TORPA-4810 file (N, C-alpha, C, O; in nm, 3 decimals):
<nodes>
NODE_1_10.757_14.698_3.358_10.833_14.821_3.351_10.889_14.837_3.210_10.951_14.744_3.157_X
NODE_2_10.867_14.951_3.149_10.919_14.973_3.015_11.036_15.070_3.012_11.108_15.074_2.913_X
NODE_3_11.056_15.148_3.117_11.165_15.245_3.116_11.243_15.245_3.245_11.197_15.197_3.349_X
NODE_4_11.363_15.298_3.237_11.450_15.314_3.353_11.512_15.452_3.347_11.538_15.506_3.240_X
NODE_5_11.535_15.508_3.464_11.595_15.641_3.475_11.731_15.630_3.541_11.748_15.553_3.636_X
NODE_6_11.828_15.704_3.492_11.960_15.711_3.551_12.002_15.855_3.572_11.956_15.945_3.501_X
NODE_7_12.089_15.876_3.669_12.142_16.009_3.701_12.292_16.009_3.680_12.361_15.919_3.727_X
NODE_8_12.342_16.107_3.611_12.486_16.123_3.592_12.530_16.259_3.641_12.458_16.358_3.626_X
NODE_9_12.648_16.264_3.699_12.706_16.390_3.745_12.856_16.384_3.720_12.918_16.280_3.739_X
NODE_10_12.914_16.496_3.679_13.057_16.500_3.653_13.110_16.639_3.686_13.039_16.739_3.675_X
NODE_11_13.238_16.643_3.726_13.308_16.767_3.760_13.445_16.763_3.695_13.509_16.658_3.690_X
NODE_12_13.492_16.878_3.645_13.629_16.889_3.596_13.683_17.027_3.631_13.612_17.127_3.625_X
NODE_13_13.811_17.030_3.669_13.881_17.156_3.695_13.923_17.221_3.563_13.941_17.154_3.461_X
NODE_14_13.938_17.354_3.568_13.992_17.425_3.454_14.139_17.392_3.437_14.209_17.363_3.534_X
NODE_15_14.186_17.397_3.312_14.328_17.378_3.282_14.365_17.466_3.164_14.292_17.474_3.065_X
NODE_16_14.479_17.533_3.176_14.527_17.618_3.068_14.572_17.532_2.950_14.603_17.414_2.967_X
NODE_17_14.574_17.592_2.834_14.627_17.528_2.712_14.551_17.402_2.672_14.609_17.309_2.616_X
NODE_18_14.422_17.400_2.699_14.336_17.291_2.651_14.212_17.352_2.588_14.168_17.460_2.628_X
NODE_19_14.158_17.283_2.491_14.033_17.327_2.429_13.917_17.294_2.523_13.921_17.194_2.594_X
NODE_20_13.815_17.376_2.522_13.694_17.350_2.598_13.594_17.282_2.506_13.552_17.338_2.404_X
NODE_21_13.555_17.161_2.543_13.458_17.083_2.466_13.341_17.053_2.557_13.358_16.994_2.664_X
NODE_22_13.222_17.092_2.515_13.099_17.067_2.589_12.999_17.005_2.494_12.964_17.064_2.392_X
NODE_23_12.953_16.885_2.526_12.857_16.817_2.438_12.912_16.790_2.300_12.838_16.786_2.202_X
NODE_24_13.044_16.771_2.291_13.107_16.742_2.164_13.135_16.863_2.078_13.181_16.849_1.965_X
NODE_25_13.107_16.982_2.129_13.124_17.107_2.054_13.236_17.189_2.116_13.239_17.208_2.238_X
NODE_26_13.328_17.237_2.034_13.435_17.325_2.082_13.373_17.461_2.115_13.310_17.524_2.031_X
NODE_27_13.394_17.504_2.239_13.338_17.630_2.287_13.452_17.730_2.303_13.549_17.700_2.373_X
NODE_28_13.444_17.846_2.241_13.551_17.945_2.258_13.562_17.987_2.405_13.465_18.033_2.466_X
NODE_29_13.681_17.971_2.461_13.706_18.009_2.600_13.857_18.011_2.622_13.931_17.946_2.548_X
NODE_30_13.902_18.084_2.723_14.046_18.096_2.745_14.110_17.972_2.806_14.232_17.960_2.807_X
NODE_31_14.029_17.879_2.856_14.083_17.755_2.912_13.989_17.640_2.877_13.875_17.659_2.837_X
NODE_32_14.043_17.521_2.895_13.964_17.400_2.880_13.955_17.330_3.014_13.990_17.387_3.117_X
NODE_33_13.909_17.207_3.012_13.893_17.129_3.134_13.998_17.019_3.141_14.035_16.960_3.039_X
NODE_34_14.045_16.993_3.260_14.146_16.890_3.283_14.080_16.753_3.288_13.971_16.738_3.343_X
NODE_35_14.145_16.655_3.229_14.094_16.519_3.236_14.175_16.425_3.150_14.256_16.467_3.068_X
NODE_36_14.153_16.296_3.171_14.223_16.192_3.096_14.178_16.191_2.950_14.260_16.173_2.859_X
NODE_37_14.049_16.212_2.928_13.993_16.221_2.793_13.991_16.368_2.754_14.076_16.445_2.798_X
NODE_38_13.894_16.407_2.672_13.879_16.548_2.637_13.810_16.627_2.748_13.792_16.748_2.735_X
NODE_39_13.770_16.560_2.855_13.710_16.623_2.974_13.577_16.692_2.943_13.546_16.797_3.000_X
NODE_40_13.499_16.634_2.854_13.368_16.689_2.817_13.269_16.657_2.929_13.208_16.550_2.932_X
NODE_41_13.255_16.751_3.020_13.178_16.731_3.142_13.031_16.696_3.114_12.972_16.616_3.187_X
NODE_42_12.973_16.753_3.010_12.834_16.725_2.976_12.819_16.583_2.921_12.731_16.509_2.965_X
NODE_43_12.902_16.545_2.827_12.892_16.412_2.768_12.921_16.305_2.872_12.861_16.198_2.869_X
NODE_44_13.012_16.332_2.964_13.040_16.236_3.072_12.917_16.215_3.160_12.886_16.102_3.197_X
NODE_45_12.847_16.322_3.192_12.725_16.309_3.273_12.618_16.230_3.199_12.546_16.151_3.260_X
NODE_46_12.606_16.250_3.069_12.510_16.174_2.990_12.548_16.026_2.991_12.462_15.940_3.010_X
NODE_47_12.675_15.997_2.970_12.722_15.857_2.972_12.686_15.792_3.106_12.633_15.681_3.109_X
NODE_48_12.715_15.860_3.215_12.685_15.804_3.347_12.536_15.783_3.368_12.496_15.683_3.428_X
NODE_49_12.454_15.875_3.320_12.309_15.860_3.336_12.259_15.736_3.261_12.180_15.659_3.315_X
NODE_50_12.304_15.718_3.139_12.258_15.604_3.059_12.313_15.472_3.115_12.240_15.373_3.124_X
NODE_51_12.440_15.471_3.152_12.498_15.350_3.210_12.427_15.314_3.340_12.397_15.197_3.365_X
NODE_52_12.402_15.413_3.423_12.333_15.388_3.550_12.194_15.333_3.529_12.152_15.240_3.599_X
NODE_53_12.121_15.388_3.434_11.985_15.341_3.407_11.986_15.195_3.363_11.894_15.119_3.396_X
NODE_54_12.090_15.156_3.289_12.098_15.018_3.239_12.165_14.923_3.339_12.177_14.803_3.313_X
NODE_55_12.209_14.977_3.454_12.276_14.893_3.553_12.416_14.850_3.511_12.461_14.741_3.545_X
NODE_56_12.484_14.938_3.437_12.615_14.903_3.380_12.730_14.981_3.443_12.835_14.995_3.382_X
NODE_57_12.712_15.030_3.563_12.819_15.103_3.630_12.825_15.247_3.583_12.722_15.312_3.563_X
NODE_58_12.948_15.297_3.566_12.968_15.434_3.522_13.088_15.441_3.427_13.149_15.338_3.397_X
NODE_59_13.121_15.561_3.380_13.231_15.570_3.283_13.365_15.534_3.346_13.455_15.490_3.276_X
NODE_60_13.379_15.552_3.477_13.502_15.511_3.543_13.522_15.361_3.540_13.635_15.312_3.534_X
NODE_61_13.413_15.287_3.544_13.417_15.140_3.535_13.441_15.098_3.390_13.526_15.013_3.362_X
NODE_62_13.366_15.159_3.299_13.374_15.119_3.157_13.499_15.169_3.087_13.553_15.101_3.000_X
NODE_63_13.546_15.289_3.124_13.659_15.354_3.056_13.755_15.412_3.160_13.764_15.534_3.173_X
NODE_64_13.826_15.328_3.234_13.908_15.377_3.345_14.019_15.472_3.299_14.077_15.455_3.191_X
NODE_65_14.048_15.571_3.383_14.153_15.667_3.348_14.293_15.609_3.364_14.392_15.677_3.341_X
NODE_66_14.300_15.484_3.403_14.429_15.414_3.409_14.459_15.342_3.278_14.566_15.283_3.262_X
NODE_67_14.365_15.347_3.184_14.379_15.280_3.055_14.419_15.383_2.949_14.342_15.473_2.917_X
NODE_68_14.540_15.370_2.897_14.590_15.466_2.798_14.511_15.469_2.669_14.525_15.564_2.592_X
NODE_69_14.427_15.369_2.642_14.343_15.373_2.521_14.249_15.492_2.523_14.204_15.538_2.418_X
NODE_70_14.219_15.542_2.642_14.122_15.652_2.654_14.188_15.788_2.674_14.118_15.888_2.688_X
NODE_71_14.322_15.793_2.676_14.391_15.920_2.694_14.362_16.012_2.575_14.392_15.977_2.460_X
NODE_72_14.304_16.128_2.603_14.275_16.227_2.501_14.158_16.192_2.409_14.131_16.266_2.314_X
NODE_73_14.088_16.082_2.434_13.980_16.039_2.347_13.864_16.139_2.349_13.837_16.202_2.451_X
NODE_74_13.798_16.152_2.237_13.676_16.232_2.231_13.567_16.161_2.311_13.544_16.041_2.294_X
NODE_75_13.502_16.235_2.396_13.394_16.177_2.476_13.277_16.133_2.388_13.195_16.052_2.432_X
NODE_76_13.270_16.183_2.267_13.167_16.136_2.174_13.190_15.989_2.139_13.094_15.914_2.120_X
NODE_77_13.317_15.947_2.132_13.347_15.805_2.108_13.303_15.722_2.229_13.254_15.610_2.213_X
NODE_78_13.322_15.776_2.349_13.276_15.706_2.468_13.124_15.694_2.467_13.069_15.589_2.501_X
NODE_79_13.056_15.802_2.428_12.909_15.799_2.422_12.861_15.696_2.320_12.764_15.625_2.346_X
NODE_80_12.928_15.687_2.206_12.890_15.584_2.107_12.899_15.445_2.169_12.810_15.362_2.148_X
NODE_81_13.005_15.420_2.243_13.022_15.289_2.307_12.915_15.268_2.413_12.864_15.157_2.427_X
NODE_82_12.882_15.372_2.489_12.778_15.361_2.591_12.644_15.325_2.526_12.573_15.238_2.576_X
NODE_83_12.610_15.390_2.417_12.485_15.359_2.346_12.484_15.213_2.303_12.380_15.147_2.311_X
NODE_84_12.598_15.163_2.258_12.608_15.022_2.219_12.590_14.930_2.340_12.518_14.831_2.331_X
NODE_85_12.654_14.962_2.451_12.640_14.881_2.572_12.495_14.879_2.621_12.444_14.774_2.661_X
NODE_86_12.430_14.994_2.617_12.290_15.003_2.658_12.204_14.918_2.565_12.113_14.849_2.610_X
NODE_87_12.232_14.923_2.434_12.156_14.843_2.338_12.178_14.694_2.362_12.085_14.615_2.353_X
NODE_88_12.303_14.656_2.392_12.332_14.516_2.421_12.259_14.468_2.546_12.232_14.349_2.560_X
NODE_89_12.227_14.561_2.636_12.150_14.528_2.756_11.999_14.527_2.726_11.918_14.499_2.815_X
NODE_90_11.961_14.559_2.601_11.822_14.553_2.560_11.746_14.683_2.569_11.623_14.683_2.569_X
NODE_91_11.818_14.796_2.576_11.753_14.926_2.591_11.801_15.023_2.484_11.899_14.998_2.414_X
NODE_92_11.729_15.134_2.475_11.770_15.245_2.389_11.737_15.374_2.463_11.645_15.378_2.545_X
NODE_93_11.813_15.478_2.434_11.787_15.608_2.497_11.654_15.663_2.447_11.619_15.648_2.330_X
NODE_94_11.582_15.726_2.538_11.457_15.791_2.502_11.471_15.943_2.511_11.427_16.015_2.421_X
NODE_95_11.532_15.990_2.618_11.562_16.133_2.629_11.666_16.155_2.739_11.686_16.070_2.826_X
NODE_96_11.730_16.270_2.734_11.820_16.315_2.839_11.784_16.458_2.873_11.740_16.535_2.786_X
NODE_97_11.803_16.494_2.998_11.779_16.631_3.042_11.897_16.669_3.130_11.921_16.607_3.233_X
NODE_98_11.971_16.772_3.088_12.100_16.802_3.148_12.114_16.949_3.183_12.049_17.037_3.126_X
NODE_99_12.203_16.973_3.279_12.241_17.109_3.315_12.392_17.114_3.333_12.452_17.024_3.391_X
NODE_100_12.452_17.221_3.283_12.594_17.249_3.305_12.600_17.361_3.407_12.528_17.461_3.396_X
NODE_101_12.687_17.345_3.507_12.693_17.439_3.618_12.830_17.505_3.621_12.932_17.437_3.630_X
NODE_102_12.831_17.637_3.614_12.954_17.714_3.620_12.926_17.859_3.588_12.823_17.893_3.531_X
NODE_103_13.019_17.944_3.626_12.999_18.088_3.608_13.017_18.132_3.462_12.944_18.219_3.414_X
NODE_104_13.112_18.072_3.393_13.141_18.106_3.254_13.189_17.981_3.184_13.233_17.888_3.251_X
NODE_105_13.183_17.976_3.054_13.129_18.072_2.958_12.977_18.057_2.945_12.918_17.964_2.999_X
NODE_106_12.919_18.149_2.875_12.776_18.139_2.845_12.757_18.029_2.741_12.816_18.033_2.633_X
NODE_107_12.674_17.931_2.773_12.658_17.815_2.685_12.531_17.816_2.601_12.525_17.746_2.500_X
NODE_108_12.431_17.893_2.640_12.304_17.891_2.569_12.320_17.913_2.418_12.250_17.847_2.341_X
NODE_109_12.408_18.003_2.372_12.423_18.020_2.227_12.473_17.894_2.155_12.463_17.886_2.032_X
NODE_110_12.526_17.798_2.228_12.581_17.677_2.167_12.487_17.556_2.176_12.519_17.448_2.127_X
NODE_111_12.371_17.575_2.238_12.283_17.461_2.263_12.234_17.395_2.135_12.224_17.272_2.130_X
NODE_112_12.203_17.471_2.032_12.155_17.409_1.907_12.263_17.318_1.848_12.232_17.207_1.803_X
NODE_113_12.388_17.363_1.848_12.497_17.280_1.795_12.519_17.157_1.882_12.547_17.048_1.830_X
NODE_114_12.508_17.173_2.013_12.526_17.059_2.103_12.415_16.956_2.080_12.443_16.836_2.071_X
NODE_115_12.291_17.002_2.071_12.180_16.909_2.043_12.202_16.836_1.911_12.183_16.715_1.902_X
NODE_116_12.243_16.912_1.809_12.265_16.852_1.676_12.379_16.751_1.677_12.381_16.659_1.595_X
NODE_117_12.474_16.767_1.768_12.585_16.672_1.780_12.545_16.548_1.858_12.575_16.436_1.817_X
NODE_118_12.476_16.567_1.970_12.444_16.456_2.060_12.327_16.370_2.014_12.331_16.247_2.026_X
NODE_119_12.223_16.432_1.960_12.100_16.358_1.927_12.124_16.240_1.833_12.074_16.131_1.860_X
NODE_120_12.198_16.256_1.723_12.219_16.141_1.635_12.294_16.026_1.703_12.265_15.909_1.678_X
NODE_121_12.390_16.060_1.788_12.464_15.955_1.859_12.374_15.881_1.957_12.389_15.760_1.977_X
NODE_122_12.281_15.953_2.017_12.187_15.892_2.111_12.072_15.821_2.040_12.002_15.740_2.101_X
NODE_123_12.054_15.850_1.912_11.944_15.791_1.837_11.809_15.850_1.872_11.707_15.782_1.866_X
NODE_124_11.810_15.978_1.910_11.686_16.046_1.948_11.674_16.178_1.874_11.772_16.229_1.819_X
NODE_125_11.555_16.232_1.873_11.531_16.362_1.813_11.599_16.472_1.896_11.606_16.460_2.018_X
NODE_126_11.650_16.577_1.832_11.712_16.685_1.909_11.621_16.744_2.016_11.669_16.794_2.118_X
NODE_127_11.489_16.739_1.995_11.397_16.792_2.095_11.397_16.708_2.223_11.343_16.751_2.325_X
NODE_128_11.456_16.590_2.218_11.464_16.502_2.335_11.596_16.519_2.411_11.625_16.443_2.503_X
NODE_129_11.674_16.618_2.372_11.798_16.651_2.442_11.775_16.783_2.515_11.788_16.890_2.456_X
NODE_130_11.742_16.775_2.643_11.719_16.894_2.723_11.852_16.950_2.772_11.934_16.877_2.828_X
NODE_131_11.873_17.078_2.749_11.997_17.144_2.790_11.966_17.273_2.865_11.881_17.352_2.826_X
NODE_132_12.038_17.290_2.975_12.027_17.411_3.054_12.166_17.445_3.106_12.254_17.360_3.111_X
NODE_133_12.184_17.570_3.144_12.309_17.613_3.208_12.270_17.703_3.324_12.173_17.779_3.317_X
NODE_134_12.347_17.693_3.431_12.321_17.777_3.547_12.453_17.810_3.614_12.555_17.746_3.590_X
NODE_135_12.449_17.911_3.699_12.565_17.947_3.780_12.535_17.910_3.925_12.424_17.869_3.958_X
NODE_136_12.635_17.926_4.009_12.613_17.905_4.153_12.605_18.039_4.225_12.614_18.044_4.348_X
NODE_137_12.587_18.146_4.149_12.580_18.282_4.205_12.704_18.313_4.288_12.697_18.380_4.391_X
NODE_138_12.818_18.262_4.240_12.945_18.291_4.305_12.977_18.205_4.426_13.079_18.227_4.491_X
NODE_139_12.892_18.109_4.458_12.915_18.026_4.577_13.001_17.904_4.544_12.990_17.848_4.435_X
NODE_140_13.085_17.865_4.638_13.160_17.741_4.629_13.267_17.739_4.521_13.297_17.841_4.460_X
NODE_141_13.324_17.620_4.500_13.433_17.603_4.404_13.391_17.642_4.262_13.468_17.705_4.190_X
NODE_142_13.270_17.606_4.223_13.225_17.643_4.089_13.203_17.793_4.079_13.230_17.852_3.975_X
NODE_143_13.156_17.854_4.185_13.139_17.999_4.189_13.271_18.074_4.184_13.277_18.186_4.134_X
NODE_144_13.376_18.012_4.237_13.511_18.071_4.231_13.579_18.039_4.097_13.696_18.070_4.078_X
NODE_145_13.505_17.978_4.008_13.551_17.943_3.874_13.670_17.848_3.877_13.767_17.865_3.803_X
NODE_146_13.661_17.747_3.964_13.764_17.644_3.969_13.738_17.534_3.867_13.827_17.453_3.840_X
NODE_147_13.618_17.530_3.810_13.586_17.428_3.711_13.442_17.435_3.670_13.373_17.535_3.695_X
NODE_148_13.396_17.329_3.607_13.257_17.315_3.563_13.204_17.182_3.613_13.280_17.088_3.638_X
NODE_149_13.072_17.174_3.626_13.004_17.050_3.661_12.886_17.032_3.566_12.841_17.127_3.502_X
NODE_150_12.839_16.910_3.558_12.718_16.883_3.481_12.641_16.771_3.548_12.699_16.678_3.603_X
NODE_151_12.510_16.781_3.542_12.421_16.675_3.589_12.325_16.642_3.477_12.285_16.729_3.399_X
NODE_152_12.288_16.515_3.470_12.200_16.470_3.363_12.112_16.357_3.413_12.157_16.269_3.487_X
NODE_153_11.988_16.360_3.372_11.896_16.249_3.393_11.870_16.190_3.255_11.842_16.262_3.160_X
NODE_154_11.880_16.058_3.247_11.855_15.992_3.120_11.747_15.886_3.135_11.744_15.813_3.234_X
NODE_155_11.659_15.879_3.039_11.555_15.777_3.036_11.588_15.678_2.925_11.610_15.717_2.810_X
NODE_156_11.591_15.551_2.961_11.608_15.447_2.860_11.482_15.362_2.859_11.416_15.345_2.962_X
NODE_157_11.451_15.308_2.743_11.335_15.221_2.729_11.379_15.090_2.665_11.484_15.082_2.601_X
NODE_158_11.296_14.989_2.683_11.326_14.862_2.619_11.338_14.881_2.470_11.256_14.947_2.406_X
NODE_159_11.443_14.821_2.416_11.461_14.825_2.271_11.374_14.719_2.207_11.298_14.651_2.275_X
NODE_160_11.385_14.705_2.075_11.303_14.608_2.003_11.315_14.467_2.056_11.217_14.392_2.055_X
NODE_161_11.434_14.429_2.104_11.454_14.295_2.159_11.479_14.303_2.309_11.550_14.219_2.364_X
NODE_162_11.422_14.403_2.377_11.452_14.430_2.517_11.429_14.312_2.610_11.364_14.213_2.575_X
NODE_163_11.485_14.325_2.731_11.475_14.215_2.829_11.335_14.191_2.877_11.312_14.102_2.958_X
</nodes>
């Protein structure tokens, strides 16, 4: 076996007076997401996908919200650490394919900036960062605009010194 696949999923409620950060990019919007860190729902899903593929748990295990070191931290710093943990396990990211789920804001105009932010941290070409956005057509909590969700599939492959 040369590759492993992991699935990540994350949800965050809206919160007033916070910046909205998706994939490490500040997105203009009237509210941000609630969370212990910057609540970057997309980057959290990527972290979980890569950690899961490597058999390393999830971001709650690696970066618990009970640890003040992670209060307000940029999720990009968490992703950097995840990439290091995956490498220490003998793997490297090959690609990620993600979707952000929510009624607003429109994210497609920001995809190029998000790819340009995430790809170097992942050590992959921007073309290997799949991004999509969808709505729930008004159904459920996300349709009522209570928050945003993201799902991501990540493929990791054996690194140069892989197991």
